[in-house]
N, C-alpha and C positions, 0 to 999 in steps of 0.2 A: 756754485749751483744757484740758480735764480729761484725766487719764491713764486708760486703760482699767482696769477692775476686774481684779485678779489672782484666781487660784484661791483664795488665802487670804482675800481680801476677800469673795468669793462665799460661801465656807464660813462665814465669820463672820456674814454677813447671814442665811444660811439657819439658823444656830444661834440667832440672835436671834429670828427669826420662829418657830422651833420653841418657844423659851422662852415667847414671848408666847401662842402657841396653847395650850400646856400649862398655863401660869399661868391663863389664862381658864377652861380646863376644870376645873382643880383648885379655883380660887376658886368657881366655880359649884357644884361638888359639895359642898365642905366649908366655904365661907366664907373670907374673908381670914384671919381669926384661926386657922383650922384647918389652914392650909397653911404649911409652912416652905420656905425656899430649898432645903434638901436634897431635899424632896419634888419641887419643880419641876425641879431639876437631874437627879434620878434619872429623871424622866419622859422626859428627852431624852438620858440616858446620860452625864451629867457629874456631877461632885461639886458640892455646894452652893457651896463657895468659887469654883468655876469660873464660876458665874453672875455673879460680880462683874466678870468680864472684859467683860460685856455691859451690866449694869445695876448701879447703886450699891446696890441693896437691894430688898427685897420691895415696899416702898411705891413705889419707882421703876418696878418692873415693873407694878404695878397702874395707875399713872399712864400708862405707855406703852400698856397695853391699852385704857384708856378714852379717852385722847386720840386714839389712832390710829383707833379705830372712829368717834369723833365727826368726825374729819377726813374719813374715808371717806364718812360720811353727807352731809356738806356738799358734798364734791366730786362724788360720784355723783348727788346730788339736783340740783346745779347743771347737771351734764351733761345729765340727762334733761329738765330744765326748758327749757334752751336749745335742745335738739334738737326739741322739740315745736313744731308750727305754730300751733295754736289754744289758747284757754284751756281748752277741754274736754280736748284732747290733753295739755296740761301737767298737769292734775289727774290724769288717768288714768295718765300716765307716773310721776308721783310716788307714787301709790297702789301701782302694780305694783312700783316700785323698793323702797318701804319694806316691803311684804309679803315680797318676796324676801329682803330684808335680815333681817327678823325671823325668818323660817323658817331661814335659813342661819347665824344668829348667836345662837342661843338662849342659849348659855353667857354671851356678853358681856352680853346683856340681864339675865340673872340677876345677874351680878356688879354691873352698874350699879345695879340695884334695891336690892341688899342692901349693897354695900360702898363706895358713893360717898363716904361720910363718912370713910373711911380714907385718902382721897387727901391728898397734900400740898396746902397752900393754893394754890400756883401752878398745879398740875395741875387742882384743882377749879375755879379761876377760868377756866382755858382750856376745860375741858369745858363749863362753863356758857355761855361766850362762843360756842362752836361750836353748842351746842344752840339758843341764841337765833337764830343765823344760819340754822339749818335750819328752825326754826319760821317765821321771817320769809319764807323762800323759799316755804313752803307757803301762808302768808297771801297772798303776792303772786299765787300761782296761784289761790287760792280767791276772792279779792276780785272779779274780773270776773264770777264765777258766782253771787254771793250778795250781795244788798243788805243789808248788816249793818255794825254799828260794828266798829272795830278790835278792841275787847275781845271781841265776840261771835265774830269770825273766829278770834281766838287760842284762845278756849274750844273752838270746833269742832275746830280742828287738834289741840289737846292731848287732847281726848276721843278723837279718831280714833287718835292715837298710843297712848293707853291701851288701846284695843280691839286694835290690831294687836300691840302689844308684850306683851299678855297671853299670846301664843301659847306662849312657853316654859313657861308654867304650865298651859296648857289643851289642848295638842295632843300629849300624850305617847302617845296611842293609836296603835297600829300599824295599826288597822283602816281608816284613811283615808290616801290617798296625799298626798304633798306638793302635787301639782297640784290635787287636790280641795280641800285645805285652803286653798290660795292663792286659789282661785276663790271660796270662801265668804267669806274675809277681805276680798277686794277688793270683793265685792258689799256686804258690811256696811259697809265704810269709805265707799264711795260714798253709801250711804244715810245714814250718820251725818253726813257733811259737808254733805249737801244737805237734811237734815230741817228 
């Protein structure tokens, strides 16, 4: 039996989450090398040394950001995959899920694209393992819908991710709503997967 969380435990968890959010925002804006622990701490109202109460350093913070988002992709993707009834519904659910993720996590996508090489070896290996699991989930959804080799299915899935994950770089315009952007991306992803 686990003991209930204390107010102090909740506050510490909230501070850790705030540090992760601000680290992702700052890394996205300035790059890993352009951000200090003091910058991250200041963004949540603590000193740089206080960040060490939550993370062993800047590289550990980067690892936590990218491992956590990779875990979220696998668990969320698995959830929508399992909830869908048919092969078509599974593919649609995964597309909707990933588009929603990409539009809601633009900072993390920028950080992943630019700063993956700064991860510690063990964090990089974990991110890669989780990415393979997520890709395999999509391949499992696409396989019943497309008569193709495993290599071609993988190529289709990765190309689809490239299309969707380009959104942090291509959707900065405020002239289009998030809903309209999502509809365009979903339609394009469907077309790319089935072309």
